[in-house]
Each structure stands twice: as structure tokens, then as C-alpha cells.
C-alpha positions in Angstrom: -20.9 32.4 1.4 -17.7 32.0 3.5 -15.0 29.7 2.1 -14.6 26.5 4.3 -11.5 26.4 6.5 -9.0 23.8 5.4 -8.3 20.7 7.5 -5.1 21.3 9.5 -3.1 18.1 10.0 0.2 18.0 11.9 2.3 14.9 11.2 5.2 14.3 13.6 8.1 12.1 12.6 9.6 9.5 15.0 9.2 10.5 18.6 12.2 9.1 20.4 12.4 8.2 24.1 11.9 10.4 27.1 13.2 13.5 25.4 10.6 13.1 22.7 7.8 12.6 25.2 8.9 15.7 27.1 9.0 17.7 23.9 5.5 16.5 23.0 4.1 17.5 26.4 5.8 20.9 26.2 4.9 21.8 22.6 2.0 19.9 21.1 -0.9 21.1 23.3 0.2 24.7 23.0 0.9 24.7 19.3 -2.2 22.7 18.5 -4.4 25.4 20.3 -2.5 28.4 18.8 -2.7 27.1 15.2 -6.1 25.4 15.6 -4.7 22.1 14.4 -7.5 19.6 13.7 -5.5 16.3 13.7 -2.1 15.3 15.1 -0.4 12.1 14.0 2.9 11.0 15.5 5.2 8.0 14.8 5.6 6.4 18.3 7.5 3.2 17.5 10.7 4.4 19.3 9.1 6.2 22.2 10.0 3.6 24.8 13.7 4.4 25.0 14.1 3.7 21.3 12.6 0.2 21.6 9.0 0.2 20.6 5.9 1.5 22.3 4.3 0.6 25.7 0.8 1.1 26.8 2.0 3.8 29.3 3.9 5.7 26.6 1.0 5.5 24.2 -1.3 6.9 26.9 1.2 9.7 27.5 1.0 10.7 23.9 -2.8 10.6 23.8 -2.9 12.7 27.0 -0.8 15.3 25.3 -3.2 15.7 22.3 -1.8 13.2 19.9 -4.8 11.7 18.0 -3.2 8.8 16.1 0.1 6.9 16.7 1.7 5.3 13.7 4.6 2.8 13.8 6.9 0.7 11.7 9.2 -2.3 12.3 9.7 -1.6 16.0 6.0 -1.6 17.0 6.4 -5.0 18.7 9.7 -4.5 20.4 7.8 -4.4 23.7 6.0 -7.7 24.2 3.0 -6.0 25.9 2.1 -4.3 22.6 1.7 -7.7 20.9 -0.8 -8.8 23.5 -2.4 -5.3 23.7 -3.0 -5.1 19.9 -4.2 -8.8 19.8 -6.7 -8.3 22.7 -9.0 -5.6 21.1 -9.3 -3.0 18.4 -7.0 -0.1 19.3 -7.6 2.1 16.2 -5.5 5.1 17.2 -2.4 2.9 17.4 -1.5 1.7 13.9 0.9 -0.9 12.7 2.0 -1.0 9.0 -0.6 -2.3 6.6 2.1 -4.1 4.7 3.2 -6.3 7.5 2.8 -10.0 6.6 -0.7 -11.5 7.0 -1.7 -12.4 10.6 0.1 -9.6 12.4 -2.0 -8.2 15.2 -3.4 -4.7 15.2 -4.9 -2.3 12.8 -3.3 -0.5 9.9 -5.9 2.2 9.6 -8.4 4.1 11.6 -11.0 6.8 11.2 -11.0 9.7 13.6 -13.5 12.5 14.1 -12.3 16.1 13.8 -14.0 19.4 14.0 -14.0 19.3 10.2 -15.4 15.8 9.8 -14.0 12.3 9.8 -10.5 11.5 8.5 -9.1 8.0 7.8 -5.4 7.5 8.5 -3.5 4.6 6.8 -0.1 3.4 8.0 2.3 1.9 5.4 6.0 1.2 5.7 8.6 1.5 3.0 10.9 -1.5 2.1 14.3 0.0 2.2 16.2 -2.0 4.9 12.9 -3.9 5.7 12.8 -7.1 3.8 10.1 -8.5 6.1 7.6 -6.0 4.8 5.5 -6.5 1.7 5.7 -3.8 -0.9 3.5 -0.9 -0.1 3.0 -0.5 -3.9 
């Protein structure tokens, strides 16, 4: 019996601005195919010129084979994201679980991969972020 192949997850740190978006477009689809990566997660909270995320920049990441976008304290720097995350369930865009109660959006989602379903949870540390509840 053949040994099962491991789940390959690629986690990208903070993608910053236009340069980060261009790097994602140039690198992620190619590397994902070459290495047979099953799931790609990227932090996108600074993708709109260092100030949050927009619907357009989120779509750009998804179009370049990012499966889940995580965030932190800057997820709501662009007002449109507040309304966007309030209006419906946008699972692949995650805000931190340990934001105070009542903050719009989801902190986790489950995505389907070629190896099965994977649940992704987004937590933010507290260093320099007193508005966050402890992730512990």
C-alpha cells in the first residue's frame, strides 16, 4: 500500500502593496504548480498600499491562486471591508478571532483541497495590540 502524500501548505507573511501583489502574480501560480502545493494562505491586511485590504485587491489575490486571506489589526483600514464583511459570509477572508465581540467577518473557514478539507483559524498576538483579546 502506497504511503499517502502529505498535505502541502504554503503560508505567506504580510503581502504589502502593489509590489507584493506583483510578486504574488509572478510567483505563486508557478511555484504552486511546480511543488504541487495544496493550500496557500496569505496575510493580506497591508495589500492596499499598506492600509488594509479592498475587494479588488482581495480578488486579485484569489485570482492568483491564494486560497485564504488572513489579516490583523489593519483589516478594516478600508471602509469598504467593514461593509463587505458585514454583508455576507466571506470565509476565505479572515479577521482575527480575538477581536472584541461584535466585529464583522469570520475568524475561520474550511476549504476543500485535493487531500480533503482543511480548517484555517486566524488569531492575532497582543504585542502592541491592546485592543485584542488574548489569543490564549
